[in-house]
Each structure stands twice: as C-alpha cells, then as structure tokens.
N, C-alpha and C positions, 0 to 999 in steps of 0.2 A: 222603543229601543233608545238606549243612551248613545248618542252619536259621538264617536271619537273624532271623526274627520268628515268633512263635506265630500271629499273625493279621495278614493284609494286607487292607485295605479299599479297594476301587476306587470312586472317586466321593466327593466331599466335601460332600454335601448334609446336611440336618439329621438324617435317619435314620442316615446313616453316622457322624456325630459322636456321636449318642446311643449307637450300638453301641460305638464306641470308648471312650466314657466308662465304660460298664458293664464292658467287658472289662478296661480298665486298672484300674478299682476292684478287680477280682478278681485283680489282680497279673499280668496277661498283658502281654507285650511286643507292642505294636500299632503299625502304620504305616497312615496314611491317605494315599492317592494321588489328587490332584485335577488333572485336565488343565488346567483354567482357572487363571488367576493368583489368583483369589480363591475361598475356600470359600463354601458356602451354596446353590449351585444355584438352585432356584426360590424359596428363602426369603431371598435377599439383598436389601438395600436399596441404592439408587443415587441419585446426583444426575443425573437423566436429561437435564436441560436446562442449557445453557451459562449460567453466571453466575446461576443461580436457586437460592436457598437452600431447596429442597424435597427432602428425602430420601425417595424413594418406595419403597414395597413394590411392585416392578415386576411381579412375576409372581404372587405369592400374597398375599392381602390380609387375611384374617381367620383366627381360630383357634377351633376348637371341639373337635377330636378329640384334642388333646394332653392326655393324662391328668395330673391333678394329681400322681399317684404318681411319674411320671417327673421332674417338676420337683423333688419332694421328695427322691427317691432321689439325684439328681445335684446337689442344692443349687444349682439354676440361678437366677441373678439375672435373672429375666424376668417381666414383669408384663403382664397383659391387662386391658382395661377394658370394662365393660359399656356397651352402647348403650341409651339410654332408649327408642328407637323400634326396633321389629323391622322394619317395612316400611311403605312408602307406595306405593299403586298408583293412578296417575291414570287417569281414563277421561272423555274429553270435558273438561268444565269442573268435574268433581268427582273423587271418588276414595275409596279405602278406606285408613284409617290403622290400623295394628296396633301397639300399644305392646309393649315387651319382655315386660312382665307384662300379660296380657290383662285389661283393666280395663273400667270403664264406658264410657270414651271409645272404646275399641276396639269394644266391643259395639254402641254407638250408631252408630259409623261404618258398620259392616256393615249394621245395620238401616236406616239412612237411605238407603244406596245401593240396597239390595235391596227396600225398602218392606215388609219383613217381618223378624221376629225368628228365623225358622227357621234361616237359615244362621249367625247369631250363636250360637244355642244349639248348633247342630251343631259349630261350631268348638271350643267348649269340650269337648264330648263327645269329638270326634276326637282332640284333642291330649292329653286326659287319658289316653286309651287308648294312643296311641303313646308317651306318657310312661312308662307302665308297662313297655312293651317296652324303652325306653332304660334305665330304672333297673335292669332285670334283666340286660340284655345288656352294658352298659358294663363291669362288673367282670370279664367273661370275656375282654376284649381283650388283657390281659397275662398270660393263663394258657394252658397247652397247649390246642390246639383241642378243643372239644367237638364231638360229632357231632350230626346232625340230631335224633336221638331225644332226646338230652339237652337241646338248646335248646328243642325243642317242649315238653318237660316243664317247662322253666324258665319259659317265658313263657305257657304254657297253650294248649290246643287252639283256643280261640275266637280269640285274638289271632294265633296262628300262621296260621290259615286266612285271617284278615282282612288281614294285612299281609305274609305270605310267599307263600301259595299263590295267593291271588286277585290278579289284576293290579291295579295301582294305579288304573287307570281305573275299574274296577268299584267299588272301595272309595270313590273320590271321588264317583261318581254315587250311591252309596248314602247318603252323608252330606249332600251339598250340592246345592242347586238352581241357584244362580247361576253362570254361566260364568266370570265374573271371579274369584269366590271360589275356584272349583275350580282355576283357573290359578295363583293365588297359592300354593296348597298344592302343586301339581304341580311348581313350579320346583325344589323340593328333590330331586325325583327325576330332574332333568335336568342339573344343573350339571356340566359336564365329560363328560357321557354323551350320545352320539348315539342316542336311543331314543324310541320312542312310549310314551305312557302305557299302551298295551295290552301292552307287553313287560315281562317280569319284571325285565329289567335296570334299569328305572326304579324298581322296588321296592327293588332292592339299593342303588342310589344313594341312595334316600330314607332307608334305614336309616343309611347312613354320615353323612348330614347331620343326622340327628336323635338319634344315640346319644351324642354326645360328653359324657363325664363324667357320664352319666346324666341330663343336663338338655337337651342339644342346643343350648345357647346359643352363638351365634357372637360372639366377643369381638374387640376391637381390640387388636393388639399395641402396647403403649406404646413409642413411639420408632420404630415400624416393624418389619417382619418381620425385618430385619437384626439387631435386638437379640437375637433368639433365637440367631442364628448367633454373635454376639459372646459370649453367655453360654456356649454350648457350646464355642467355641474356648478361652475362658478356663479352662473346666473340663478340657478335654483337655490343655491345656498344664500345668496344675497336677498332672495325673496322669501326666505323662511320656510322652504319646502322641507318636510321631514324625509330624509333619504336613508333607507335601510338596505345595505347590501348583505349578502349571506343570509337572506330571509326568504324562505320558500313558502308560498301559499299552497295549502293542501286542498282547500275547497272554499267555495263562496256560495252562500245561500241568501236569496233575496226574500224580503217580506214586504208588506205594505209600507213600511217605514224606511227601509234602507237595505243595506247589504251587510251580512256578517261574514267575515273572513276568518278561517281557521288556519293558523300558521304552523309550520313544521315544529316549532318550539312548544306547541301546545297552547300558545296564547291566542286569544280571540281579539279582533278589533272590528269596529263597525264604521260604515261610511254611508252617506246618502246616495252616492253614485259610484259605480265601479268602472274603471277604464282598463282595457287589456292592451298592453303593448306587445303581448305575446301573440303567437299565431292562433287563428281561430280553432285549430285542433287542440291546442293547449287550453284555450278558454272552454272548450267542450268538456274536457276532463274536470275542470274546476266547477262548472256551473250546470252542465247538461245542455247548454245551448248548442244546437246542432251546427257543426261546421260543414261548409260545402265540400263536395268532392273536388279533387284537383289532381293534376298530373304530377308525376315524379319530378323532383329537381333533376336537372340534366347536365350538371357541370362538375368537372373536377377542377379544383383550384390548386395552384402551385406557386410557392414563393421560393426565391433563391437569391443568394448573394454571390457576386462574381469578383474574381481578381481584377478583371477588366472586361469590357464589352467584346463580343466575338466579331471577327471579320466576316464579311459576307462574300459569297461567290459572285454576286452581282457587282462587287466593287464599290457599292454605295457606302459612304461614311457611316459607320454604325451609330454615331451620335445623332445622325439624322434618321436612320432607319428605325431606331428604337425610341425616339423621342415621342412619337405618336403611337397609335395602335399598330402592332406588327402582326399582320394576318398570316396564318399558316394553313395552307391547304383549305382555303375558304372560297373556292370558286362555287358558282351556283350548283353545278353538277356534283361537286364533292360534298357540299352541304346536304343536298337532297339524298345522295346515296348513303351518307353516314346516318341520316335520320331513319331511313327505311331499314337499314341493317340493324340499328339499335332497337327499333320498334319490333323487329322480328326476334329479338333476344340475343343477338350476337354482337360482339365488340366490332365497331367499324374497322374495316381494313386500314383506312386512313382517317385519323381523328382530327377534325378541324379544331383549331385553337387560335388564340390571340394573346398577345402580351404587350407590356410596355414597361419602360424604365422610369420609375418615379424620380430617381436621383438625377436624371438629366435636366429635369425642370426644377426640382427642389432637392438640392444636396443636403439640406439641413437635417434629414432623418439619419444621416451618417455622422459618426464621430469625426472630429477634425483629422485624426490620423488616417481614418479610412478614406476621407475625401482626398487627402494628400497622396495616398497610395493609388488612387485611380479606381477604387472599388465602386461597384454599382449594384443595384437591386434589379431583379426582373420579377414581374408578377404575371402569371399565365392563367388563362381561363379556357378550359377545354369544353367544346360544345358536344351535344348529342351523346352524352355518357350518363344516361338516366340511372337512378338508384336501383332499378330492377336488374341491371347488369351485374350488380355487386351482391345481390341477395344470397347467392350460393357461392361459397368459397371466396369470401370477400378479399382476403389477403392475396390470393393467387391472381384474381382478376385485377386487383389494384396494381400489382407488379407488372402485369402485361399491358394494362392501359398506360402506365407510366413509361414503359419501354416504347410503345408506339408513339406517344406524344413526343418524346425526345428524338425518336427517329424522324418524325415529321419535321421538327425544327432543324435537325442536323443536315437535312437535304439542302438547305439554303445557306448553310454556314461553310466557311472555308476551313474551319477547325471545329472539332466536336465540343459541344457545350460542356460535357463532363470534365474536360481538361481545364476549364476556366472557373469551376465552382470553388469558392473559398472553403477552407476547412475551419471548423469552430475550435474552441479551446481544447476540446477532447479529441481532436483529429477527425471529426465526422464532417462529411460534406454539408454545407449550408444550403440544403434543399429540403422542402417539405411538401407533401402531397395530401390534399384533403378530398376524400370522396363524399358523395351526398350523405352517406350514412354517418360519416365523421362530422359533417356539418350539423347534422341533427343532434348527435351526441354532445357536441361542444356548445352550440348556441341555439338549440331548439328550433332549427329550421326543419319542418316536417318533411321527411323524405328528401332532405337537402334542398327544398324549394326556396330560393332566395326571396320570392315574393309572398311566402306564407301560403299562398293558394294561387289559382290561375288568375292572371291579370284580367280586369274587366274594363270595358270602355269607360273613360273618365266623365261619363254623364249617365243619367238615369235611363235604363233600358227596361226596367220593370217597376210597377207602381209601388211595390212593397220595399223598395230600396231605401226609402227614407229621405229626409231633407238634406243631410250632409254626407250620406254614403258611409256612415260609421255605425248606424243603428243596428240593433239585434232584435230578437223577438221579445226581449225584456227591456222595458223602457228605463230601467236603472243601470243598464249595462251597455257600454259603447266600445267599439274597436278603435284603438289608438295605435295601430301598427300597420305593417305592410299588407295585411289581409283586408284592409278597408278598401272601398272603391276610391281610387286615386291614391292608394297606398303603393308601396313598392319603390325600390330605389332609395338612395339616401336623399330624402326630400323633406322630411318633417311635415309634409302636407297632411298626412293622417293625424298627426299629433295636434296640429292647428285645428283641423275640422272637428276632431273629437272634443277639443276644449270648447269650441263654439256650441256644439250640440249639448254639452254638459251644462254650460252656463244657461242655456235656454231651459233645460230640464230643471235645474235648481230654481230658476225664477218662477216656474210654474208651481213649485211646491212651497214657496214662501208665503 
C-alpha cells in the first residue's frame, strides 16, 4: 500500500488534537479528519444567541482532569482560573456554602445547617483521605496502565477498601449524618453517570471527578472552553499537522500494511495507524471493531444569558452563591429517588441539577457592553434524565423536563429566573436546552453519553485491556477519545496515551 500518512485521526475534538500534537512533535506525518466544519467537538465555544455578545462553552464547562504536564509538553497557551467558592446548596430559606479552600466559613456553614459540628469535622477527614488517593493516582494517568495489585499497593489497603471496594453509599453513610451533606458529596459520583450510590459505577465516576492533577480542583477555562481548542489548533498548525474540517470518514479497512480510509467525498487515503477521537460506537460503524455496551447518557444541558443574577430566598449574595457549583435538589435522598424514578421510565418528580456562573470568575466571554450592563451567563447540568425518557415523544418530554428543572431552581430564588433571561436580537429568550438525543445529533455523543461509554477504573482490571488503555482488537487502531480507559472529561489524557501507543506501534513496524 502506498502510505499517504503515518497516522490518520478520525474526529477533531481536544483528545484528537492532543494526540496529533504529540505525534507531530515526534516527527510523524499526521492528518486529522473532522466531519463538522469546526474542530473542538464538545470543547468548542459558540455565540449561541443571535446578536448577543456572549461566547458560551456550550457542551463542557469546567476543567479539572487536564494534566499540567500536557500543557507544558505541548506549550499550550491556555489558562484556567480558580473559583473562590466550591459550592452552594440551598435548602428552604437557608443553605450550605463550601469555599474552594475549606475554611472557617465553610465549617460554620455546615455546623449552622446541621446544628452540630459532626459533619463539618467529617468533611475535613473525608476529603483529606480522598485527597491522598488523588495525589497518588494522578501521576499514573499518563503512564502505562498499572494493574489492580499495583494500584492497591500505591494507595494502601485501607483507602482501597474505603473508596474502591465499598460502594460510595456505604462510605458516605459511614462519614456523614446529614442527608443534604451526603448529597453534596455524592454529586461527584453522578455527573454524566446514570447510577445509584449503591453501584460501583458511582465510585468510578467519583474518582474521575476528584483525581485531577492530584488536587481535584475544577477550574474555569479563561475565555471559554474554545480557548483550549484554539491553543491546540495553533500548536498542530505550527507542527505541520494536516487538518481537514468538513471531511467525513465513511469507512476504514485495515490490511497487513496499514489502514485505508474512504471519505465522504469519494477520496481514499491511507495511513499506517488509525486513531479514533470519536466514540467507540462510531468506530464500530467505520471498522467493525465491536464497541462495549454502555448506559444511556443521563443529563440535560442548559445555557442561558441573564440581565443580572437572581436574588435568593436565603439572602446570600448571588455573586457568592453562583460563583461555585449551585446545587439544586441534590440531597442524597432526592438523588436516589430521582434515579429510581428515571430507571423505571418516568420523569423524576424533582429533577436534581446544578449550575454555575462562568462570568463571575471570567467575564471575558462577554462583550464589554454586556459586562458594563451587569449581564451574566448560567450553565446548568441536570442529573438522572437518561436518553430513554425522551425516546417517545421527544419534544413533549423535553418541554416537561425543562419546566420541572426551572421549577426546582425557582424554589430557591426570590424572583423567577424567567423574568431575568435576556432577549436576543430577534426578541427570543437567551436560553437553550440540550437533551441526550440532541447531544448525539450535534456532537456524536452516543445516547448523549458524555464519556462515550461507561467509565472504567483508571487501571487495568482485565488482561486484554492493553498497555495504555487505548488498544482495540486491531493492532493498527487505537482509541484517542473519551471511550479509552482513563478517557472522559476534558483531560487530553486519552490523546496523550493513544499517541504513546502509536509511537510504540510505529517503532515495531520500522
């Protein structure tokens, strides 16, 4: 076969671009093929509303898992900002405020809400212990997969039993008494994952949300998530990567010599190795390589632009309440009830959700006139709303889910959120709602699953999982997207690891 490229990458999301940078830095001839007209996938930023100068991170909002090492290796001009507040969780006319650094104000907030210092003390103990896990696990994410025995030895038997073997529900009940406090902690085990606290899948999700860079801190992308895409595109271009947007791959067939790709234009091109930044289910359509079974995506995403921030019944300054993650109806009991209702096929009576205000930390995504007018953005992520709920009569269900989400938010506001939504140039409210089906249609998230498939422990649990966690049954095809082991989240980890596996594969065939 006449080799056109050493590496072809299908899909142009951030993981694919990370892989392209590493491979090009190593001197390889690389092409990236993106079927949409713009690169970035779930990490792009857009002007979502006509005539409104707010560039929104439409699909993904915050950054925790992107290792500093990747930014340094690739010399990426991308900055993230710390939030002063971690979360605020209203309940009735009061609530719990947790600052990014757990301080006296945070401790006193829990104590005042629970009428005891037990859960406040437990909070510090709990996060100190999971912090040890994060510190020890984070450096392994860009290394060849370790096996369970190695990871257990790394973090210690006691922490292994507490955070890996024991269901998250059991661990939370061991540490905390208050239902709302338990719910605040549990949310990190559920974002993007349709699971009960009694299932180990919530433990896995919890690890991904707490391990980033050894601190687990979720930071705001300065200028919006699209700035990461811009930085990666700038680097790929400087390294000579061939970037082709608006180019769909129809099929990919491997031979003993390489991979032949058939494009939608009718053109063929060949490569020695194929990487897929797309979901495993998309790769299955292209190559026949079987994708694993996975659960439905379970979130509805909502973006809105406001005239100003709403006042709260609790009286807390909205600039503080919305600076971190604003939890809505996310007590432990509410989360579990919503899960079981959705699993039975009905819309939860109360839909747990959470939101934050990007512009409080980073106003640069707004035009100067909008900043001066006091406008703000809010992004909302609703839990336990799986794709299966929307399969029949999608539009009707979407309207009802939207109504219940806003009703949940309005319970804690001193004024309806609808009264504060800015109108666009055409007089339409600046609010958009994306169901799992719409996420699949727009950015190829299968069944709206933001992780491309079910998250897996970030170590080897089965012998066939390969050295880097990106391998497939074909030794010329690797997964360079969220569907890899240690994929998921805006991390770039899968892109790095796929590049490392590819370099080793190319070295073997030289």
